C-alpha positions as CSV (number, residue, x, y, z in Angstrom):
1,M,-81.0,-95.1,163.4
2,E,-84.1,-95.3,161.3
3,D,-83.9,-96.6,157.7
4,T,-85.2,-93.7,155.6
5,K,-84.4,-95.4,152.2
6,N,-87.5,-97.6,152.4
7,K,-89.9,-95.0,153.7
8,V,-92.4,-93.2,151.4
9,R,-92.3,-89.5,151.1
10,Y,-95.6,-87.9,151.9
11,Y,-96.8,-84.5,150.8
12,G,-100.3,-84.9,152.1
13,D,-101.6,-84.8,155.7
14,T,-101.8,-88.5,156.5
15,D,-99.8,-91.7,156.1
16,D,-101.4,-94.6,154.2
17,P,-100.3,-98.1,155.3
18,M,-101.9,-99.7,152.2
19,W,-99.9,-97.5,149.9
20,Q,-96.8,-98.2,152.0
21,M,-97.3,-101.9,151.5
22,E,-97.7,-101.4,147.7
23,A,-94.5,-99.3,147.5
24,E,-92.7,-102.0,149.5
25,A,-93.6,-104.6,146.8
26,L,-91.4,-102.6,144.4
27,F,-88.4,-101.8,146.7
28,P,-86.3,-104.9,146.0
29,W,-86.3,-104.1,142.2
30,L,-85.3,-100.4,142.3
31,S,-81.9,-98.8,142.4
32,G,-80.2,-95.9,140.8
33,R,-82.1,-92.8,139.5
34,G,-85.8,-93.1,139.1
35,V,-89.0,-91.3,138.1
36,D,-92.4,-91.6,139.7
37,I,-95.1,-91.2,137.1
38,G,-98.5,-89.9,138.4
39,C,-96.9,-89.4,141.8
40,G,-99.9,-87.6,143.4
41,A,-99.2,-86.4,146.9
42,R,-96.6,-89.0,147.8
43,S,-93.5,-90.7,146.4
44,I,-91.5,-93.7,147.5
45,W,-88.1,-91.9,148.1
46,P,-87.1,-88.3,148.6
47,E,-84.6,-88.4,145.7
48,I,-87.0,-89.7,143.1
49,V,-88.1,-87.4,140.3
50,R,-91.8,-86.7,140.7
51,V,-94.1,-86.3,137.6
52,D,-97.8,-85.5,137.7
53,I,-100.3,-83.8,135.4
54,D,-101.9,-82.1,138.5
55,E,-99.9,-79.0,139.5
56,K,-101.7,-79.0,142.9
57,V,-99.6,-82.0,144.1
58,K,-96.4,-79.9,143.5
59,P,-94.5,-82.4,141.3
60,D,-91.0,-81.8,140.1
61,F,-92.4,-81.8,136.6
62,I,-95.9,-81.1,135.4
63,A,-96.4,-83.5,132.5
64,S,-98.5,-86.3,131.3
65,G,-96.9,-89.7,131.8
66,D,-97.3,-90.5,128.1
67,K,-95.3,-87.5,127.0
68,L,-92.3,-87.1,129.3
69,P,-89.8,-84.2,129.3
70,F,-86.8,-86.4,129.6
71,K,-84.0,-87.7,127.4
72,D,-83.8,-91.3,126.1
73,G,-82.3,-93.6,128.7
74,E,-82.2,-90.9,131.4
75,F,-83.4,-93.2,134.3
76,D,-82.7,-96.5,135.8
77,Y,-86.3,-97.1,136.7
78,V,-89.9,-95.9,136.4
79,V,-92.4,-96.3,139.2
80,S,-96.2,-96.1,138.6
81,I,-98.3,-96.7,141.7
82,H,-102.0,-96.4,140.8
83,S,-101.4,-94.3,137.6
84,F,-101.1,-96.7,134.7
85,E,-104.9,-97.3,134.7
86,H,-105.4,-93.6,134.1
87,F,-103.8,-93.6,130.6
88,Q,-106.2,-94.1,127.7
89,D,-103.5,-95.6,125.4
90,Q,-101.5,-97.8,127.7
91,H,-99.3,-99.2,124.9
92,K,-98.3,-95.7,124.0
93,T,-97.6,-94.9,127.6
94,L,-95.4,-98.0,128.1
95,V,-93.5,-97.1,124.9
96,E,-92.7,-93.7,126.5
97,W,-91.7,-95.2,129.8
98,L,-89.4,-97.6,128.0
99,R,-87.9,-94.7,126.1
100,V,-86.8,-92.9,129.3
101,I,-85.1,-95.9,131.0
102,K,-81.8,-97.5,130.2
103,V,-81.5,-100.9,128.7
104,G,-81.7,-103.2,131.8
105,G,-83.9,-100.6,133.5
106,I,-87.0,-101.5,135.5
107,I,-90.6,-100.5,135.3
108,G,-92.5,-101.1,138.5
109,I,-96.3,-100.8,138.2
110,V,-98.8,-101.1,141.0
111,H,-102.4,-101.4,139.7
112,P,-105.8,-101.9,141.4
113,D,-107.2,-105.4,141.0
114,V,-110.7,-105.0,139.6
115,F,-111.6,-108.4,141.1
116,Y,-111.5,-106.7,144.5
117,T,-112.0,-103.0,143.8
118,K,-114.8,-103.5,141.3
119,C,-115.4,-101.1,138.4
120,Q,-115.1,-97.4,139.0
121,K,-118.5,-95.8,139.4
122,A,-119.5,-93.0,136.9
123,E,-118.8,-89.4,137.9
124,S,-122.4,-88.8,138.8
125,E,-122.1,-91.5,141.5
126,N,-118.5,-90.9,142.4
127,P,-117.7,-87.7,144.4
128,A,-114.0,-88.4,144.2
129,L,-114.1,-88.0,140.4
130,K,-115.8,-84.7,140.8
131,K,-113.0,-83.5,143.2
132,N,-110.2,-84.9,141.0
133,P,-111.0,-85.4,137.3
134,Y,-107.5,-86.9,136.7
135,N,-108.6,-89.9,138.8
136,F,-110.6,-91.5,135.9
137,H,-109.8,-95.1,135.2
138,Y,-109.6,-95.9,131.5
139,H,-108.6,-99.5,132.3
140,E,-109.6,-101.9,135.0
141,K,-107.9,-105.2,135.1
142,T,-107.2,-108.3,137.2
143,A,-103.5,-109.3,137.7
144,D,-103.8,-112.2,135.3
145,G,-105.6,-110.0,132.7
146,F,-102.9,-107.3,133.0
147,V,-100.1,-109.8,132.4
148,L,-102.0,-111.3,129.5
149,M,-102.3,-107.9,127.9
150,L,-98.6,-107.2,128.4
151,Q,-97.7,-110.5,126.8
152,T,-99.5,-109.5,123.6
153,W,-97.2,-106.4,123.3
154,T,-94.4,-108.4,121.6
155,D,-93.3,-105.3,119.7
156,L,-92.0,-103.7,122.8
157,P,-88.5,-104.3,124.3
158,F,-89.3,-105.7,127.7
159,R,-89.8,-108.9,129.6
160,I,-91.9,-109.5,132.7
161,L,-89.7,-110.3,135.6
162,D,-92.3,-110.7,138.4
163,Y,-95.8,-110.0,139.4
164,G,-97.9,-110.7,142.4
165,I,-100.0,-109.2,145.2
166,A,-99.1,-105.7,146.3
167,C,-101.8,-105.2,148.8
168,A,-104.1,-108.1,149.6
169,N,-107.6,-107.8,148.3
170,W,-106.7,-104.5,146.6
171,S,-103.8,-104.3,144.2
172,F,-101.1,-106.2,142.3
173,Y,-97.6,-105.3,141.1
174,T,-95.8,-106.0,137.9
175,I,-92.0,-105.7,137.3
176,L,-90.8,-105.2,133.7
177,K,-87.2,-105.1,132.5
178,K,-86.2,-103.2,129.4
179,I,-84.2,-105.5,127.0
């Protein structure tokens, strides 16, 4: 019998082994009821609540990830795979994600590593941005730079549990715990 718990849920036409690898970096940390912010056309598990600003991807909720339509402490975890870099005010966004998870809850972020991906090209040179304006990166960081940024946010109730490579030469993951 196939283990479907650790398989991603695709809404698009093709599987993506790199994205699967990134999702797998988060699996050990996640249990209970979760929400996938900026889900796009895929999510890690069928039962996860899917949130995206783009109605074309048919999320469960159409909303910006920095203003969520959920109660305080409603979830056990938040997942963000390649969406955190799309929020202009990342501090405000993290405040909102911490609001919707319980104390002890987990935030799992997968982020492109600009050391490998390089800076995003301007819209005039980037056909993908013309096709999807929601795909603009406000922030491009390395793993170490990302962790250093998080460490300066001492006003927020979280601690960093883990971080590392999500997909070699492409992305990193960070695991936060609400305290």
